[in-house]
C-alpha positions in Angstrom: -73.3 -18.9 -40.2 -73.2 -15.8 -42.3 -76.9 -15.0 -41.9 -77.8 -16.0 -45.5 -77.1 -19.8 -45.5 -79.7 -22.1 -44.0 -78.1 -25.0 -42.1 -81.1 -27.3 -42.3 -80.9 -31.0 -41.9 -80.0 -31.7 -45.6 -77.3 -29.0 -45.7 -75.9 -30.3 -42.4 -75.8 -33.8 -43.8 -74.2 -32.6 -47.1 -71.5 -30.7 -45.2 -70.8 -33.7 -42.9 -70.4 -36.1 -45.8 -68.2 -33.7 -47.8 -65.9 -33.0 -44.8 -65.3 -36.7 -44.6 -64.8 -37.2 -48.3 -64.6 -34.2 -50.5 -64.4 -36.2 -53.8 -67.7 -38.0 -53.2 -69.6 -38.2 -56.5 -72.9 -36.3 -56.4 -75.0 -39.4 -57.0 -73.5 -41.1 -54.0 -73.7 -37.9 -51.9 -77.4 -37.6 -52.7 -78.0 -41.1 -51.7 -76.2 -40.7 -48.4 -78.2 -37.5 -47.5 -81.6 -38.7 -48.8 -82.0 -36.3 -51.8 -82.2 -36.9 -55.5 -79.0 -35.9 -57.4 -80.3 -32.7 -58.9 -81.5 -30.9 -55.6 -78.4 -32.2 -53.9 -76.1 -30.7 -56.5 -78.1 -27.4 -56.3 -77.5 -27.3 -52.5 -73.8 -28.1 -52.9 -73.5 -25.2 -55.4 -75.4 -22.9 -53.1 -73.1 -23.8 -50.2 -70.1 -23.2 -52.5 -71.4 -19.8 -53.7 -72.2 -18.7 -50.2 -68.5 -19.5 -49.2 -69.5 -22.1 -46.7 -67.6 -24.7 -48.8 -64.3 -22.9 -49.6 -62.7 -25.6 -51.7 -61.7 -29.2 -52.0 -58.2 -30.4 -51.2 -56.1 -33.5 -50.9 -55.0 -34.0 -47.3 -51.4 -35.3 -47.3 -49.8 -37.5 -44.7 -46.5 -35.8 -44.0 -45.0 -38.8 -42.2 -45.4 -40.9 -45.3 -43.5 -38.3 -47.4 -40.5 -38.0 -45.2 -39.3 -36.6 -41.9 -40.7 -33.2 -40.9 -40.9 -31.1 -37.8 -44.1 -29.4 -36.7 -43.3 -26.3 -34.7 -45.5 -23.9 -32.8 -44.0 -20.4 -32.7 -45.2 -17.6 -30.6 -44.5 -14.1 -32.0 -44.5 -10.9 -30.0 -44.5 -7.7 -32.0 -42.7 -4.5 -30.8 -46.1 -2.6 -31.1 -49.6 -3.5 -32.0 -50.4 -0.8 -34.5 -52.7 -1.5 -37.4 -49.8 -1.1 -39.8 -47.5 -3.4 -37.9 -50.2 -6.1 -37.7 -50.9 -5.7 -41.4 -47.2 -6.0 -42.4 -46.7 -9.1 -40.2 -49.9 -10.8 -41.5 -49.1 -10.1 -45.2 -45.5 -11.3 -44.8 -46.6 -14.5 -43.0 -49.3 -15.2 -45.6 -46.5 -15.5 -48.2 -44.4 -18.0 -46.2 -45.0 -21.6 -47.4 -43.8 -23.1 -44.1 -46.5 -21.4 -42.2 -49.5 -23.8 -42.1 -51.6 -21.7 -39.7 -51.4 -18.3 -38.1 -53.6 -16.9 -35.4 -53.8 -13.4 -33.8 -53.9 -14.2 -30.1 -54.8 -12.8 -26.7 -52.3 -13.3 -23.9 -48.6 -13.0 -23.8 -47.9 -13.5 -27.5 -49.4 -11.5 -30.4 -49.5 -14.4 -32.9 -49.3 -18.2 -32.8 -47.9 -19.9 -35.9 -47.9 -23.6 -36.8 -44.9 -24.2 -39.0 -43.8 -27.3 -40.8 -40.1 -27.7 -41.8 -37.8 -30.6 -42.8 -35.5 -30.5 -39.8 -33.8 -28.3 -37.1 -31.5 -26.7 -39.7 -34.5 -25.7 -41.8 -36.2 -24.3 -38.7 -33.1 -22.2 -37.9 -33.0 -20.9 -41.4 -36.7 -20.1 -41.3 -36.4 -18.2 -38.1 -33.2 -16.3 -39.0 -33.8 -15.6 -42.6 -37.6 -15.0 -42.6 -39.1 -14.3 -39.1 -36.4 -12.2 -37.6 -36.3 -10.1 -40.8 -40.0 -9.3 -40.6 -40.6 -5.7 -39.5 -42.1 -5.4 -36.1 -41.1 -8.8 -34.7 -39.7 -8.3 -31.2 -39.7 -11.8 -29.7 -39.9 -15.4 -31.1 -40.5 -18.5 -28.9 -40.8 -21.9 -30.5 -41.9 -25.3 -29.3 -41.5 -28.6 -31.1 -44.4 -31.0 -31.4 -43.2 -34.5 -30.3 -46.4 -36.3 -31.4 -49.6 -35.3 -33.1 -52.3 -36.7 -30.8 -55.3 -35.4 -32.7 -55.7 -33.6 -36.0 -58.9 -33.1 -37.9 -60.2 -30.7 -40.5 -63.9 -31.3 -40.1 -65.9 -28.7 -38.1 -68.1 -30.2 -35.4 -71.3 -29.0 -37.1 -73.8 -30.4 -34.5 -71.9 -28.9 -31.6 -71.5 -25.5 -33.2 -74.9 -25.2 -34.8 -77.3 -27.7 -33.2 -80.4 -28.7 -35.1 -83.4 -26.7 -33.8 
């Protein structure tokens, strides 16, 4: 936690419920967590203002929209200067195909999860975008054959057990 937000049992329940269903009406949320609507709404707003709840989004099922490829791309930079990292990160932040980007330890500097329509779109993405990014020295990609597990909800109880 950020040191300011108390993760008591009510906040933990609120976060658990909202991670499962972000559009849950406040009255129903309050009933599920054992609060009256007004204090529940105040807690949700407090969690939003503290940045614990960053937003509410619709989670799309890509397979139902059409064929896509999920690709994991390891990027090695030619140097790890602050300026090179900054340029790479700001460039990647603007690429809509990049779903996730992590600065890594180990052999590669960054790991990207990219979603593209097909192999041709992947080739175009790599050649037209990644290779033209200053500082990129090496690109290695791996296709995902099957998504075995995907979740967006944080394991609250495992990360911050009740005391």
